Each structure stands twice: as C-alpha cells, then as structure tokens.
N, C-alpha and C positions, 0 to 999 in steps of 0.2 A: 504494500500500500504506500502511495506517495502523497506527501503533504505539500501543498503549494501555499506559499506566503507571499502576498502582494504588499509591498511597502512603497508608498509614494514619497520621494525625497523632499518634495515641497512641504510635506507634512511629517517628515521624519520616517519615511517608509521605503522599502526595498523589496525586489522580487527574489524569492528563494524557493527552490523545489528540492525535496528530498525526504528522508525519513523524519518521523515525529521528533526524535531527540536532536537531530542535526538542525532542523529548522528552528526549534526553540532556542538552541545554543547560539546560532548565528543571530537571531533576532535580539536576544539579550545582550550579546557582545556588541552588536551594531548600535543599539540604543544607549548602552553605557558609554561608548566612545563619543557618540553624537552629543550626549548631554554634557560631557566634559568640554567639547569643542565650542558649542554654541548654545549654552543654556538660556541666554536672554534673547536670542534671535528666534529660535525654533520652539514653538509650543509643542511639546512632545505628547503623544497619546499615552494613555495609562500603560502601566507595565504589562498588562495582559496582551496577548496577541489579538489584534482587532479582527482579523479575517483569515480563517483557515479554510481551505477547500481540500477535499479528498478526491484525487483523480484516479479513476479506474479506466484504463484505455483512453478512449477519446471522450468519455462521458464524465462530466463533473457532478459530484455529489457534495452536498454540504450547504453551508451558509450562503445565502444570496447576498450580494453586495447591497448595502442599504442605500437607498436613493436619498439625495439631499432634498430638502423641501423646495418646491418650485420657486424660482426667482420671480420677482415682480418684473414683468415685461416693461421694456422702455416705453412701449406704446400705452401702458397703463398709468404712466405718470401724469399728474395734472398740475397745472400752474395757475396762478391768479394774476390778473392785470394789476399793475401798479397805477392806481387811478390818478395820482398826482402828475404822472408823466403822460398817461394815455389821454386824459381829458384836459391837460394843460397846454400852455404855449410851446412846451418842449417837444410835443408830438410833431409839429411842423418842422422844427429844427432837425429832428432825427430823420425825418423823411427827406429833407433837403440834403443833409449830409450824406445819407446813404445813396442818394441819386448822383452824387459826384463820383462814384466809383463803379467799376464793373467787377464786383467781387464774384469769385468762383468758389463754390463749395461752402459748407457750413463752418469750416475752420476760419476762413476769412470773414464770414458774416459775424460770428460771435466775437471775433477779435475787433472788428470794426465797431460793433455796438458797444463793447466794453470800453474801447478807446474813447468813443464819443461821450459815454456816460461819465467816465472818470475825468477825462481831460477837458472836455467842453462844458459839461454840466456840473463838474466838480462834485460828483456824487461819491459817497463812500458807502460801504455796506451793500455793494451790488450783488444781486442774487439771480438765480435762474428765472425768477418772476420778472425781473427787469428785462432780461433777454427775451422772454416770452412776449412782453409788452412791446418791445422793439419790433419783433417779427410781425405782430398784429398791426402796429402803426404803419409799417412799410407795406404790408399787404402781401407778404410772401409766405409760402408754406413753412411751418415749423418742422425742423428735422424730426425723424422718428425718435431719435435719442438725443435730445438737446444736451443733457449733461455729458454724454459721451463726446459730443463735439467739443465741449469745453476741455474735457480731459485730453482729447487728441491735440487741441491747440496748445495745451501745456506740454504734453509729453513728446509730440512729434516735432513741434515748431518752436517751443519755448517762448511762445508769445504771451501766455497768460500764467497767472498764479492763482491756484484755487486750493490753498491749504484749508480753507474754510468756505463751505458753500454759501455762507452768508456774507462773504467779503471777497468777491472776485476782483482781480486787479490785472492790469496790463503790465508787462515787463518792458524794459527798454528795447528789447528785441522786437516786441510787438509794436511798440511805437515806431521803430524804424521801418517795420514792414508796412504799416499803414501810411506813414509819411513818405516813403521812398520806393516801396516795392509794389504795392497794390496798384492795379491798373486804373487809371482815371477814365471816367466816362468821356466820350467825345461830345463836345459842345455843338449844339445845333447852329448852323450857319445862317 
C-alpha cells in the first residue's frame, strides 16, 4: 500500500509518495526545518498530516481534498456614488479632463482618475467608490474587476499605491505616465 502526501510550498506543503512510516518521517522532518527557517513568514499547518491518500493502482482511495469556500466574484462587488463629486461642479471637470486623453485599458483609466482626484481636486482618502463615480461621470463601462485594475496598476506599472483601500494614491511614476506618456486626444480643427 502506498501513501501519497501532497504539500503545497506556499502553505508549507510538499508532494511525497511512499510507505506510511516514510511519508510521516519526511513530513515531520520537512516541517521542522521549515519552521526553523521561516517561522514568521510561513503560517504552518498543524503538526498532523493534512491530507493523506491511499493509492491502489490507478485508483485513489481516501480523503477528498477539501474545497475552499467560494470566493466572492469580482462581478458581485458593489460600489456607491460619491455624491459630492457626482452631483457637484467637479463632475464636469472630471469629464473634461478625461476627454483630453485617449486612454487605453483600465490601468490607464484608474490611474488617470486617481491622478485627477488627488492632484487637481486635492482629495485624500480616495476609494474604489471615487473611481466608480468617475466611471459613471464619464459614461464608460466599469471594469468587471475594478479593484483588480487598481492592483494591476500598482503591481505591473507602479503607478499607484493602495496599501489601504480607503486611501488610494498616485506615485511619481504614475504622475509621469499621465503627464508625459498617456496619449493626448486630438483636438478638433
């Protein structure tokens, strides 16, 4: 009889297949060394073996892998209008500013909106609701995953800072992108 142990390294886990005693020994040895190397970085599972499967030929018998609870879909997120902006004089200013650019993709759009809100309107505490409001004012479709667009603008382009979802900010790289790299709209002759 063969025992198979699946360990995911991102969670302190490793794949091992062998007899009962060997698998338990390797698991305990691996976990002991991992705890000594990275105790504060990796949250280790309990000392018991989380998932063992008995393999007989091509047929697996034993515990079924537990499914994680379903994640909330990006399309299930809801946002609220920021009335002070949506119903105020700033709505026209946002629409006019957006019209000056030919932005492509949501990374540029969220960066442009945060730039305007922070640099032109001097707002602090910019949230996803502020971005939602900007999309509504300009009259363009909201991305399926608005918060993912913000994360991507931060991680892929380093244009934004979002250590806190209630305080989105533009970086100097984002300012440079808006001021020098984003394509300007052609003025009508």
